[in-house]
Residue, then its C-alpha position, 0 to 999 in steps of 0.5 A: m482249809k476251807a473244811l476247818k474254816e467252814r467248821i469253826l463258823a459253824e461251831g466256833r463260839y467267842l467267849g471273850g478274852g481272845i478265847l475261842k471255843v472249838d472243843s466240839f470238834v478239836n480238843h474235847q470231842v474230836d472230829a476224826e475225820l477233820m483232823f485226818a484231813c488237816g494232818e494230811e494237809f500239814a503233811r503235805r506242807f512240811a514233807h520238805t522239811r524231812p521231819e523225824k518226829v511231831f511234837t506238840a503239847e497235851i492235850s489239845g494238840i494231840a488230834p491235829a499232831l497225830a494226824t500230822a505224824y500219821h500221814l508223815g509216817v513219824p512218831l508223835v510225842f507230846a509234852r506232859k503237864h503232869r509228870p507220871v511215875t513212868m518218866p525218868d528223873q531226868i526231863f526236859l522242863t519249861l513253864t509257859p503261860s497258859h491262855t485259857k487256864g489263866r496260869d503258867v503250866e509245865l510242859m516236860v518231856s523225856p530225853e527218851y523220846l526227844r533227842r539230839g539231832e532229830r528233826i522235829l516239826v511242832i504241830d498245835d491247835f492254835l497260834a495265838s501269842g505264841e507262848t505255848i509253841l515258845g515253850l515247846v521250841r524250848l524243849v526242843e532246843a533243850a534236847q539239842a534237836t532240830l526245829v524244822g516248822i511250826g503249824a497251827l490249826i487255827e492262828k489268831t493273826f491279831e495276837g502277834g504269835r507269827e511275828r514272835l516265832s518268825s525270828l526262828g527262821v522256820p516255815i510257819e503254817s496255819l490252816a485257818r487264820i482268823s483276823l478278827l474275833e468278835k461275839e458274832r463275828i469271825l473273819f478269816e484272813d486269806 
């Protein structure tokens, strides 16, 4: 997606260790217009899968997932990293490594919002190693829901996440696929 790629080139900063800083428009300060355009594109690409809910991890995935849910006309559910007092005793829970935090994080969701048989589209900000998305998929499986697709704003193709997810047998779409990430250079794969 051209607008997203242009924004990555203009404002994205490589911090080393495989980390691309895009928090000026994706996950700290959010460019709502850009996120809604990305959501519209995801909705177009995944409409044929007929999702009933969009699912993501807090916090970074919420902006693109919300925009996608809006354009699909379905609810957004996000896996929490901290358990609120309002969450029931019985939950779906998994651990997943966090690249940016440098440790494992919990992802949890209430069975009230992720139910057996529901058609679930996973949308996240990044597809890198695939670990966070695999954590979300484990929660979908625990709920006995049906995964229908996976979308990411930005994919770092050199980290192998797409290959790890390909065995799931669902469409995988990324709006900007990065093949090279260096201090002064970001190259996209077309």
